C-alpha positions as CSV (number, residue, x, y, z in Angstrom):
1,M,2.9,116.5,89.2
2,S,3.5,113.0,90.3
3,N,0.8,111.5,92.5
4,P,1.9,112.1,96.1
5,F,0.5,108.8,97.4
6,R,3.1,107.0,95.3
7,A,5.8,108.2,97.7
8,F,4.2,106.0,100.4
9,G,4.4,102.9,98.3
10,V,0.8,102.8,97.0
11,S,0.7,100.8,93.8
12,D,-0.3,102.2,90.4
13,A,-3.4,100.0,90.4
14,V,-4.7,101.4,93.7
15,I,-3.9,105.0,92.6
16,K,-5.9,104.4,89.4
17,A,-8.7,102.9,91.4
18,S,-8.7,105.9,93.8
19,E,-9.0,108.3,90.9
20,E,-12.0,106.4,89.6
21,V,-13.5,106.4,93.1
22,R,-13.1,110.2,93.4
23,D,-15.1,110.7,90.2
24,T,-17.8,108.4,91.5
25,I,-18.2,110.0,94.9
26,A,-18.1,113.6,93.7
27,P,-21.9,114.2,94.3
28,A,-21.5,112.9,97.9
29,I,-18.5,115.2,98.5
30,L,-20.5,118.2,97.1
31,Q,-23.3,117.5,99.6
32,I,-20.8,117.3,102.5
33,E,-19.4,120.7,101.5
34,R,-22.9,122.2,101.3
35,I,-23.7,121.0,104.8
36,R,-20.3,122.3,106.1
37,E,-21.0,125.7,104.6
38,F,-24.4,125.9,106.2
39,N,-23.1,124.8,109.6
40,Q,-20.0,127.0,109.5
41,L,-22.0,130.1,108.9
42,R,-24.5,129.1,111.6
43,V,-21.7,128.7,114.2
44,L,-20.1,132.0,113.1
45,D,-23.4,133.7,113.6
46,A,-23.7,132.3,117.1
47,F,-20.2,133.7,118.0
48,R,-21.1,137.1,116.6
49,K,-24.4,137.3,118.5
50,A,-22.6,136.3,121.8
51,R,-20.2,139.2,121.3
52,V,-17.1,137.1,122.0
53,S,-14.1,139.1,122.9
54,E,-10.4,138.3,123.4
55,S,-10.9,139.2,127.0
56,D,-13.2,136.2,127.4
57,F,-10.2,133.9,127.0
58,G,-8.8,134.7,130.4
59,I,-8.0,132.1,133.0
60,S,-10.4,131.3,135.9
61,T,-9.3,129.1,138.8
62,G,-10.7,127.8,142.0
63,Y,-14.4,127.8,142.1
64,G,-14.7,129.5,138.7
65,Y,-17.3,132.0,139.8
66,D,-18.3,134.6,137.2
67,D,-16.3,133.2,134.4
68,I,-17.6,135.4,131.6
69,G,-15.9,133.5,128.8
70,R,-17.2,130.2,129.9
71,D,-20.7,131.6,130.1
72,K,-20.5,133.0,126.6
73,I,-19.3,129.6,125.3
74,E,-22.3,128.0,126.9
75,K,-24.6,130.6,125.4
76,I,-23.1,129.7,121.9
77,Y,-23.5,126.0,122.5
78,A,-27.2,126.5,123.4
79,A,-27.8,128.6,120.3
80,V,-25.9,126.2,118.0
81,F,-27.6,123.0,119.4
82,G,-31.0,124.5,119.7
83,G,-31.4,124.4,123.5
84,E,-32.4,126.9,126.2
85,S,-29.2,126.4,128.1
86,A,-25.9,124.6,128.0
87,Y,-23.3,123.2,130.3
88,V,-19.8,122.9,128.7
89,R,-16.9,122.0,130.9
90,I,-13.3,120.9,130.5
91,Q,-13.9,118.7,133.6
92,I,-16.2,116.3,131.8
93,S,-13.8,113.6,130.6
94,C,-16.0,111.6,128.1
95,G,-19.4,111.4,126.5
96,T,-20.4,108.6,128.9
97,Q,-19.8,110.9,131.9
98,A,-22.0,113.6,130.3
99,L,-24.8,111.2,129.6
100,A,-24.6,109.5,133.0
101,A,-24.8,113.0,134.6
102,C,-28.1,113.5,132.6
103,L,-29.5,110.1,133.7
104,F,-28.5,110.3,137.3
105,G,-29.5,114.0,137.5
106,I,-33.0,113.4,136.2
107,L,-34.1,109.9,137.2
108,R,-35.2,109.0,140.8
109,P,-36.1,105.7,142.4
110,K,-39.1,104.1,140.8
111,D,-38.8,106.2,137.7
112,K,-38.7,104.3,134.4
113,M,-36.2,104.8,131.6
114,V,-36.9,103.4,128.1
115,S,-34.1,103.1,125.5
116,V,-35.8,103.1,122.1
117,T,-32.7,102.3,120.1
118,G,-32.0,98.9,121.6
119,T,-29.3,98.3,124.2
120,P,-27.0,101.3,124.6
121,Y,-23.3,101.0,123.9
122,D,-21.2,99.0,126.4
123,T,-19.9,101.6,128.9
124,L,-23.3,103.4,129.2
125,A,-25.0,100.0,129.6
126,T,-22.7,99.4,132.5
127,A,-23.6,102.7,134.1
128,I,-27.3,101.8,133.7
129,G,-26.7,98.4,135.2
130,I,-27.3,96.2,132.2
131,A,-25.2,93.1,132.9
132,K,-23.6,91.0,130.2
133,N,-22.9,87.3,130.3
134,N,-24.4,87.0,133.8
135,E,-21.7,89.2,135.2
136,P,-22.6,91.1,138.4
137,R,-23.7,94.7,138.0
138,I,-21.2,97.4,138.8
139,P,-22.1,99.0,142.1
140,G,-23.7,102.4,141.8
141,S,-25.6,101.8,138.6
142,L,-29.0,103.2,137.9
143,L,-30.6,99.9,138.6
144,D,-29.0,99.8,142.0
145,Y,-31.0,103.0,142.8
146,G,-34.3,101.3,142.0
147,I,-34.8,102.9,138.5
148,E,-36.7,100.7,136.1
149,Y,-35.2,100.1,132.7
150,A,-36.8,98.9,129.4
151,E,-35.8,98.9,125.8
152,V,-37.3,98.8,122.4
153,A,-35.3,97.2,119.6
154,L,-34.9,98.8,116.2
155,L,-36.7,97.3,113.2
156,P,-34.8,94.9,110.8
157,D,-33.9,97.9,108.6
158,D,-32.5,99.7,111.7
159,S,-35.3,102.3,111.7
160,P,-37.2,103.1,115.0
161,D,-40.2,100.8,115.8
162,L,-42.6,103.7,116.3
163,A,-45.6,101.4,117.2
164,A,-43.5,99.5,119.8
165,I,-42.2,102.9,121.2
166,R,-45.8,104.2,121.6
167,A,-46.7,100.9,123.5
168,A,-43.6,101.0,125.7
169,V,-43.9,104.6,126.8
170,D,-46.4,104.8,129.7
171,C,-47.3,107.1,132.6
172,D,-44.4,105.7,134.6
173,T,-41.8,106.6,131.9
174,R,-39.7,109.5,133.1
175,L,-37.0,109.4,130.4
176,V,-36.7,108.2,126.8
177,F,-33.2,107.6,125.5
178,I,-32.1,107.7,121.9
179,Q,-28.6,106.7,120.7
180,K,-27.9,108.4,117.4
181,S,-24.7,106.6,116.5
182,K,-24.2,102.8,116.4
183,G,-21.3,102.3,118.8
184,Y,-19.9,98.8,118.4
185,S,-23.1,97.4,116.9
186,D,-23.8,96.4,113.3
187,R,-26.7,98.8,112.8
188,R,-26.6,102.1,111.0
189,C,-26.8,105.4,112.7
190,L,-30.1,107.2,113.0
191,M,-30.8,110.3,110.8
192,G,-32.2,113.4,112.3
193,S,-35.5,112.9,110.5
194,E,-35.9,109.5,112.3
195,I,-35.1,111.0,115.7
196,R,-37.8,113.6,114.9
197,S,-40.3,110.8,114.2
198,V,-39.4,109.1,117.6
199,I,-40.1,112.4,119.4
200,S,-43.4,112.7,117.6
201,A,-44.3,109.2,118.5
202,V,-43.5,109.7,122.2
203,R,-45.6,112.9,122.3
204,A,-48.4,111.3,120.3
205,A,-48.6,108.6,123.1
206,G,-49.4,111.4,125.5
207,S,-46.1,111.2,127.3
208,D,-44.2,114.2,128.6
209,A,-41.1,112.1,129.4
210,V,-37.7,113.7,129.0
211,I,-36.2,112.8,125.6
212,L,-32.4,112.5,125.9
213,V,-30.3,112.0,122.8
214,D,-26.7,110.7,122.8
215,N,-25.3,113.0,120.2
216,C,-21.8,111.6,120.1
217,Y,-20.2,111.4,116.6
218,G,-23.3,113.1,115.1
219,E,-22.6,116.8,115.6
220,F,-22.5,118.9,112.4
221,V,-23.0,115.9,110.1
222,E,-26.5,117.2,109.4
223,E,-27.9,120.7,109.3
224,E,-29.8,120.4,112.6
225,E,-29.0,119.1,116.1
226,P,-31.5,117.1,118.3
227,C,-32.8,119.9,120.5
228,S,-33.6,121.9,117.3
229,Y,-36.3,119.4,116.4
230,G,-37.7,118.6,119.8
231,A,-35.3,116.7,122.0
232,D,-35.3,117.9,125.6
233,L,-31.6,117.2,126.1
234,C,-28.5,116.1,124.1
235,A,-25.0,115.5,125.3
236,G,-21.6,114.6,123.9
237,S,-17.8,114.9,124.2
238,L,-15.5,117.7,123.2
239,I,-12.8,115.2,122.0
240,K,-15.3,114.1,119.4
241,N,-16.9,116.4,116.7
242,P,-17.6,119.7,118.5
243,G,-14.1,120.0,119.9
244,G,-12.7,120.4,116.4
245,G,-9.6,118.3,117.2
246,L,-8.3,121.1,119.6
247,C,-9.9,120.3,122.9
248,P,-7.8,118.1,125.2
249,S,-10.9,117.0,127.2
250,G,-14.4,118.2,128.0
251,G,-18.0,117.5,127.3
252,Y,-21.3,119.3,126.8
253,I,-25.0,119.0,127.8
254,V,-27.6,121.2,126.0
255,G,-31.3,121.4,126.3
256,R,-34.1,122.6,128.6
257,R,-32.8,124.9,131.3
258,D,-34.1,122.9,134.3
259,L,-32.7,119.6,132.9
260,V,-29.3,121.1,132.2
261,E,-29.2,122.4,135.8
262,A,-30.2,118.9,137.1
263,A,-27.3,117.4,135.3
264,A,-25.0,120.1,136.6
265,F,-26.2,119.4,140.1
266,R,-25.1,115.8,139.6
267,L,-21.6,116.8,138.3
268,S,-21.0,119.3,141.1
269,A,-23.5,119.5,144.0
270,P,-27.2,120.3,144.4
271,G,-27.6,124.1,144.8
272,V,-24.1,124.7,143.3
273,G,-24.5,123.3,139.8
274,R,-23.2,125.3,137.0
275,H,-21.9,128.2,139.1
276,V,-18.7,126.3,139.8
277,G,-16.1,124.8,137.4
278,P,-13.2,127.0,136.4
279,S,-12.2,127.1,132.8
280,L,-8.5,126.8,133.8
281,G,-7.5,128.8,130.7
282,F,-9.3,126.5,128.2
283,N,-11.9,128.9,127.0
284,R,-9.9,129.9,123.9
285,T,-9.4,126.2,123.0
286,I,-13.0,125.2,123.5
287,A,-14.3,128.2,121.5
288,Q,-11.8,127.8,118.7
289,G,-12.5,124.0,118.5
290,L,-16.3,124.7,118.2
291,F,-15.6,127.3,115.5
292,M,-13.5,124.8,113.5
293,A,-15.8,121.8,114.1
294,P,-18.0,122.0,110.9
295,H,-14.8,122.1,108.8
296,V,-13.1,119.3,110.6
297,V,-16.3,117.1,110.5
298,A,-16.5,117.7,106.8
299,E,-12.9,116.5,106.4
300,S,-13.7,113.4,108.4
301,L,-16.7,112.7,106.2
302,K,-14.9,113.2,103.0
303,G,-12.3,110.6,104.0
304,A,-15.0,108.2,105.2
305,V,-16.8,108.4,101.9
306,F,-13.6,107.8,100.0
307,A,-12.7,104.8,102.2
308,S,-16.1,103.3,101.9
309,A,-16.0,103.5,98.1
310,L,-12.4,102.2,97.7
311,F,-13.0,99.2,100.1
312,R,-16.1,98.3,98.3
313,K,-14.3,98.4,95.0
314,A,-11.8,96.0,96.5
315,G,-14.4,93.5,97.6
316,F,-15.2,94.5,101.2
317,D,-18.5,95.3,102.8
318,T,-18.8,98.8,104.2
319,S,-21.5,100.7,106.1
320,P,-22.6,103.2,105.3
321,G,-22.1,102.9,101.6
322,P,-20.3,105.8,99.8
323,M,-23.5,107.4,98.6
324,D,-25.7,106.6,101.6
325,P,-27.0,109.5,103.8
326,R,-24.9,109.9,106.9
327,G,-25.8,110.9,110.4
328,D,-22.5,110.4,112.1
329,I,-18.8,110.2,111.3
330,I,-18.4,106.4,111.8
331,Q,-17.4,104.2,108.9
332,S,-17.5,100.5,109.4
333,I,-15.5,98.1,107.3
334,R,-16.1,94.4,107.6
335,F,-13.1,92.1,107.4
336,H,-13.0,88.3,107.2
337,G,-11.2,87.5,110.4
338,P,-9.3,88.9,113.3
339,E,-6.0,89.1,111.5
340,Q,-7.4,91.4,108.8
341,L,-9.0,93.6,111.4
342,K,-5.7,93.9,113.3
343,E,-3.8,94.6,110.1
344,F,-6.1,97.4,109.2
345,C,-5.8,99.0,112.6
346,R,-2.0,98.7,112.4
347,I,-2.0,100.5,109.0
348,V,-4.1,103.3,110.5
349,Q,-1.6,103.7,113.3
350,A,1.3,103.7,110.9
351,C,-0.4,106.6,108.9
352,S,-0.7,108.7,112.0
353,P,1.3,111.9,112.9
354,V,1.8,110.6,116.5
355,D,3.1,107.2,117.5
356,S,3.3,106.0,113.9
357,F,6.0,103.5,114.9
358,V,3.7,101.8,117.5
359,T,2.0,98.5,116.8
360,P,-1.4,98.3,118.4
361,E,-2.5,95.1,120.0
362,P,-5.9,94.0,121.4
363,W,-6.4,94.6,125.1
364,A,-9.1,94.2,127.8
365,M,-10.7,97.6,127.5
366,P,-12.8,98.5,130.6
367,G,-16.5,98.1,129.9
368,Y,-16.2,95.6,127.1
369,D,-16.6,91.9,127.2
370,V,-13.9,91.0,124.6
371,P,-10.5,92.4,123.7
372,V,-10.6,95.6,121.7
373,I,-7.9,96.8,119.3
374,M,-7.5,100.5,119.0
375,A,-5.4,102.5,116.5
376,A,-5.2,106.2,117.5
377,G,-2.0,108.1,116.7
378,T,-3.7,111.2,118.0
379,F,-2.6,114.5,119.5
380,V,-5.3,114.0,122.2
381,Q,-5.6,110.6,123.9
382,G,-8.8,108.9,122.8
383,S,-9.8,111.7,120.5
384,S,-12.2,110.2,118.0
385,I,-12.5,113.3,115.8
386,E,-8.9,112.6,115.0
387,F,-8.4,109.7,112.6
388,S,-8.7,106.4,114.5
389,A,-10.0,102.9,114.0
390,D,-10.9,100.3,116.5
391,G,-13.0,97.2,116.9
392,P,-13.8,94.3,119.2
393,I,-12.0,91.0,118.3
394,K,-15.2,89.1,117.6
395,S,-17.4,88.3,114.6
396,P,-18.4,90.0,112.3
397,Y,-14.9,91.6,112.7
398,N,-15.9,95.1,111.9
399,A,-13.4,97.9,112.1
400,Y,-15.0,101.2,113.2
401,M,-13.1,104.0,111.5
402,Q,-13.9,107.5,112.5
403,G,-12.5,111.0,112.5
404,G,-9.8,112.7,110.6
405,L,-8.6,116.3,110.9
406,V,-7.5,116.1,107.3
407,S,-9.0,113.8,104.6
408,E,-5.6,113.1,103.0
409,Q,-4.6,111.0,106.0
410,I,-7.7,108.8,105.8
411,C,-7.3,108.4,102.0
412,L,-3.6,107.3,102.5
413,A,-4.5,104.6,105.1
414,A,-7.4,103.3,103.0
415,M,-5.1,103.1,99.9
416,I,-2.3,101.3,101.7
417,A,-4.8,98.9,103.3
418,V,-6.5,98.0,100.0
419,D,-3.1,97.5,98.4
420,K,-2.2,95.0,101.1
421,M,-5.6,93.3,101.7
422,G,-7.7,93.9,98.6
423,E,-9.5,90.7,97.6
424,Q,-10.0,91.4,94.0
425,S,-8.4,93.5,91.4
426,V,-9.2,97.2,91.9
């Protein structure tokens, strides 16, 4: 059988290089498949124990009272993510909204929040009130409500600074924030074992502060989720990993029952909380997306490992490396200027099932201080469990590639890009 990538114009040299890469990354792919198997059976078990029935996929409207299917989905999320309770709603539009609900639901004036992974990603930093370039704060941020904010930078090797964390967390600290993924930063993501060490450091300091983990991009990459190893709360988006590429919107919050309810009060109203919020017929989609998530995340990771290895072979810096441990689905590729970054994003767009004929251009994305280019020929707008790539147009010109419902799509884009931009013979 002829190599199918040749039909897309991939050169023989890159096809040969890709075959060599596949041999090299075989151990990493095997590890991804082992984690997928573990997580897939864990999710299946949670569905069975919740006794999910086809009748749970009915439509609720209006207030959404007594939505049995929605309640079972939240029970499954709590079990899978290791929490006492869960709040999973189609009405949550993004991970930032879910995280902001946690912050505003828990923190009160004069409380102190400490971010122990440096400055949070741009849109959450805006919600907190962290101004950039002397710009005025957006009204309604946490700092506007008299909440104190402090942060602890990561060490030079991107690991948590446990000594500095113990020193920063005092009796006034109400909430400790951990961002697992790297956002548009140059650091690596945190591994679950490192988050566990942060939790231990906070508790060793005698603090009972709420520990909140931004779990976006990290779900099902490892065998455990943050609440399983001691986090009080974690949150994320259903158009990322746990939606399995099926959810058109939505978000989740999992953790301690009282804290989940506090976030629900913020999203609806005090005293109403999780009781309202109709599923609007999306129970089936949310449930099926979660069931498919371990498999889809594994496809994304397989493509990321392949791309990392092939780009390195062609002379580019990539992070993480093909054989490095992974805690999220994001793969960064460093280019040597804005034009290469733009070209890569345009190749990703051209290899997409939707809007493959569109040419992405940088634009002033809300919440960011420089233009951002985004390639996302996705079935769901902004879905980053579907194959996409983006990056701010500034040094060091990293493209942040993530997602992929099928690994073949990621491999195709990587091969075409290396064919066009490879700096040395592959």
